C-alpha positions as a printed Julia matrix, in Angstrom:
267×3 Matrix{Float64}:
   0.0     0.0    0.0
   1.2     3.54  -0.59
   0.34    6.9    0.81
  -0.53    9.8   -1.49
  -0.53   13.44  -0.43
  -0.85   16.65  -2.38
   1.37   19.7   -2.04
   0.3    23.32  -1.81
   1.96   26.69  -1.33
   0.69   26.79   2.25
   1.95   23.34   3.16
   4.47   23.1    6.02
   7.98   21.92   5.2
   8.15   18.21   4.4
  10.98   15.98   5.59
  10.97   12.54   3.99
  13.2     9.54   4.52
  13.27    5.82   3.63
  15.18    3.31   5.77
  15.78   -0.4    5.21
  15.41   -2.24   8.51
  13.66   -5.37   9.82
  13.72   -6.86   6.35
  11.5    -4.15   4.89
  11.45   -0.43   4.13
  10.21    2.21   6.56
   9.09    5.43   4.88
   8.75    8.68   6.81
   6.88   11.84   5.83
   6.95   14.53   8.51
   5.49   18.04   8.15
   6.69   20.79  10.48
   7.95   24.31  10.99
  11.54   23.38  11.87
  13.08   20.9    9.38
  16.36   20.76  11.33
  14.56   19.66  14.5
  12.56   17.12  12.52
  15.7    15.65  10.94
  17.33   15.3   14.36
  14.26   13.52  15.72
  14.11   11.38  12.6
  17.7    10.25  13.12
  16.76    9.16  16.65
  13.66    7.33  15.42
  15.68    5.45  12.8
  18.33    4.49  15.35
  15.56    3.19  17.62
  14.22    0.99  14.8
  17.62   -0.59  14.29
  17.85   -1.2   18.03
  14.44   -2.91  17.94
  15.72   -5.15  15.15
  18.75   -6.09  17.24
  16.58   -6.94  20.25
  13.58   -8.64  18.62
  14.84  -10.27  15.41
  14.14  -14.0   15.29
  16.77  -14.27  12.54
  19.61  -13.13  14.81
  20.86  -15.9   17.04
  22.21  -13.33  19.51
  19.05  -11.19  19.76
  17.38  -11.0   23.16
  14.22  -12.6   21.8
  16.16  -15.51  20.3
  17.99  -16.03  23.58
  14.69  -15.72  25.46
  13.11  -18.35  23.2
  16.02  -20.69  23.98
  15.52  -19.92  27.71
  19.08  -18.66  28.03
  17.8   -15.48  29.67
  14.59  -14.31  31.33
  12.38  -11.33  30.53
  13.85   -9.42  33.48
  17.29   -9.63  31.84
  16.02   -8.13  28.57
  15.5    -4.5   27.61
  12.28   -3.09  29.14
  10.71   -2.98  25.67
  10.61   -6.77  25.58
   8.31   -6.95  28.6
   6.21   -4.13  27.12
   5.74   -5.92  23.81
   4.98   -9.26  25.44
   2.35   -7.61  27.66
   0.73   -6.0   24.6
   0.81   -9.34  22.8
  -0.84  -11.06  25.74
  -3.64   -8.5   25.59
  -4.01   -9.05  21.83
  -4.24  -12.78  22.42
  -6.92  -12.25  25.08
  -9.02   -9.9   22.93
  -8.78  -12.22  19.9
  -9.59  -15.33  21.93
  -6.25  -16.82  20.95
  -6.41  -16.1   17.21
  -3.42  -13.8   17.63
  -0.4   -15.51  19.16
   3.29  -14.88  19.79
   4.2   -18.53  19.46
   5.22  -20.28  16.25
   5.59  -24.06  16.36
   5.93  -23.87  20.12
   8.64  -21.21  20.04
   8.38  -17.59  21.14
   8.01  -15.35  18.09
   6.57  -11.83  18.66
   7.09  -10.87  15.01
   3.36  -10.35  14.5
   3.24   -7.4   16.87
   6.75   -5.91  16.76
   6.56   -4.15  13.39
   3.26   -2.39  14.06
   4.42   -1.39  17.52
   7.71   -0.1   16.08
   5.99    2.02  13.42
   3.58    3.48  15.97
   6.38    4.23  18.42
   8.45    5.97  15.74
   5.47    8.06  14.64
   4.7     9.04  18.23
   8.28   10.17  18.81
   8.11   12.44  15.75
   4.68   13.76  16.69
   6.16   15.15  19.91
   8.63   17.41  18.09
   7.72   21.08  18.52
   6.03   22.53  15.48
   5.22   19.21  13.82
   1.74   19.24  12.29
   1.69   15.92  10.45
   3.4    12.54  10.62
   3.06    9.48   8.41
   5.25    6.42   8.97
   4.86    3.43   6.65
   6.53    0.19   7.68
   6.28   -2.39   4.91
   2.78   -1.23   3.95
   1.37   -0.69   7.44
   0.89    2.99   8.22
   0.53    5.19  11.32
  -0.63    8.76  10.73
  -0.97   11.76  13.02
  -2.2    15.25  12.24
  -2.36   16.26   8.58
   0.09   16.9    5.73
  -1.2    20.43   5.18
  -4.15   22.65   6.15
  -7.55   21.34   4.98
  -6.02   18.17   3.51
  -5.86   14.73   5.09
  -3.46   11.84   4.87
  -4.71    9.15   2.46
  -3.58    5.55   2.09
  -4.17    3.37  -0.94
  -4.96   -0.3   -0.27
  -3.42   -2.59  -2.88
  -5.81   -4.94  -4.64
  -4.4    -8.44  -4.0
  -6.14   -9.87  -7.07
  -5.18   -7.07  -9.49
  -1.49   -6.18  -9.29
  -1.01   -2.44  -9.59
  -4.64   -1.7   -8.76
  -6.25   -0.32  -5.61
  -9.03   -1.99  -3.65
  -9.81    1.19  -1.7
  -8.38    4.48  -0.47
  -8.51    5.23   3.25
  -8.71    8.85   4.41
  -7.76   10.26   7.8
 -10.09   13.23   7.31
 -11.69   14.36  10.54
  -9.39   12.48  12.92
  -6.01   13.33  14.43
  -4.71    9.77  14.48
  -5.31    6.84  12.2
  -3.56    3.58  11.4
  -4.0     1.11   8.54
  -2.68   -2.46   8.49
  -3.1    -5.25   5.97
  -2.49   -8.99   6.34
  -2.69  -11.35   3.41
  -1.03  -13.82   1.09
  -0.48  -11.69  -2.03
   3.08  -10.58  -1.29
   4.47  -12.99   1.29
   2.54  -16.16   0.54
   0.96  -18.31   3.24
   2.89  -16.84   6.17
  -0.03  -16.37   8.58
  -0.33  -19.19  11.08
  -3.5   -20.64  12.55
  -2.6   -20.68  16.27
  -4.95  -23.59  16.86
  -3.18  -25.93  14.44
   0.31  -24.42  14.27
   0.1   -24.61  10.49
  -0.54  -22.0    7.79
  -4.01  -20.5    8.09
  -6.24  -21.89   5.34
  -9.23  -19.59   4.88
 -11.29  -18.07   2.08
  -9.42  -14.77   2.41
  -6.57  -13.25   0.44
  -6.35   -9.97   2.39
  -7.68   -8.2    5.46
  -7.19   -4.47   6.02
  -7.99   -3.02   9.43
  -8.33    0.68  10.26
  -8.2     2.21  13.73
  -6.39    4.79  15.87
  -3.19    2.87  16.68
  -1.11    0.56  14.52
  -0.02   -1.8   17.29
  -3.57   -3.03  17.61
  -4.86   -2.89  14.03
  -1.83   -4.88  12.87
  -2.69   -7.61  15.39
  -6.39   -7.5   14.49
  -5.67   -7.87  10.76
  -3.61  -11.0   11.42
  -6.2   -12.49  13.76
  -9.14  -11.75  11.44
  -7.32  -13.35   8.5
  -6.76  -16.54  10.5
 -10.47  -16.62  11.42
 -11.76  -16.45   7.84
 -14.18  -13.97   6.31
 -17.37  -14.81   8.19
 -15.95  -15.04  11.71
 -13.33  -12.35  11.03
 -15.88   -9.8    9.89
 -18.18  -10.48  12.84
 -15.29  -10.15  15.27
 -14.03   -6.88  13.75
 -17.57   -5.5   13.98
 -17.47   -6.18  17.72
 -14.32   -4.12  18.34
 -14.66   -0.43  19.26
 -13.14    2.21  16.94
 -12.13   -0.43  14.39
 -13.19   -0.93  10.78
 -12.2    -3.62   8.32
 -12.13   -4.56   4.65
 -11.87   -8.25   3.79
 -11.23   -9.64   0.29
 -11.89  -13.3   -0.48
 -10.18  -15.51  -3.03
 -13.46  -15.39  -4.96
 -13.09  -11.6   -5.35
 -15.82  -10.82  -2.83
 -15.32   -7.68  -0.73
 -16.79   -7.58   2.77
 -16.64   -4.48   4.96
 -17.59   -3.49   8.49
 -20.53   -1.16   8.78
 -18.56    2.0    9.5
 -15.81    1.65   6.91
 -17.56    3.91   4.4
 -16.83    6.9    6.65
 -13.11    6.3    6.17
 -13.11    5.92   2.39
 -12.07    8.82   0.22
């Protein structure tokens, strides 16, 4: 998915950056009155992302999460962020009735929550910079937005159509809200990587993609994964039950199913 914003003569200064980390690309678009202050904060946010990769990567044998999974260390011996993420993941597992999980084939793997949490945390750190009026951080297609790119214009995010490469299934607008996040889980780009926690195997459902919209990316990223594993019928009903959350589900048969309030976010 890609964000699209328009420029105008009245728009605040834009600072943009792309960083390869965690096996994907993080794209930043920050609007503010003091570009130098924004760039300094951006450097700190990027450094924090690389630190998260060092701590949480399941591909690094020496990462804290890998050592934790092998029971070489305990949570108390890890950076405080590890306990924070595991507590958030436990809450996601509770809310989803176990459809979201941090275990893969019996081994600790918090990958499903770390990226969304990292994007949200980076966006929050940039939002706190004096004079910043708009922040959009895109981590591998999952986006956290705050404020607006310019007066009277909202952030917009295009949702890729999984069945029509190069096409869009919808465009999500942040008009009228100060914070909005968009996350998509599916098989179009990464194949069958979503696991059914109840079988430990790849989730086999009628879905090819689930996009979830809500205030914070940590949660909507988890909800998109859980809803995909549930399948279209159960996933849609569950998303409808969550407060401040909307969803768009696309089946392999090219059927689009949406929560009742999604229309308010299209544009």
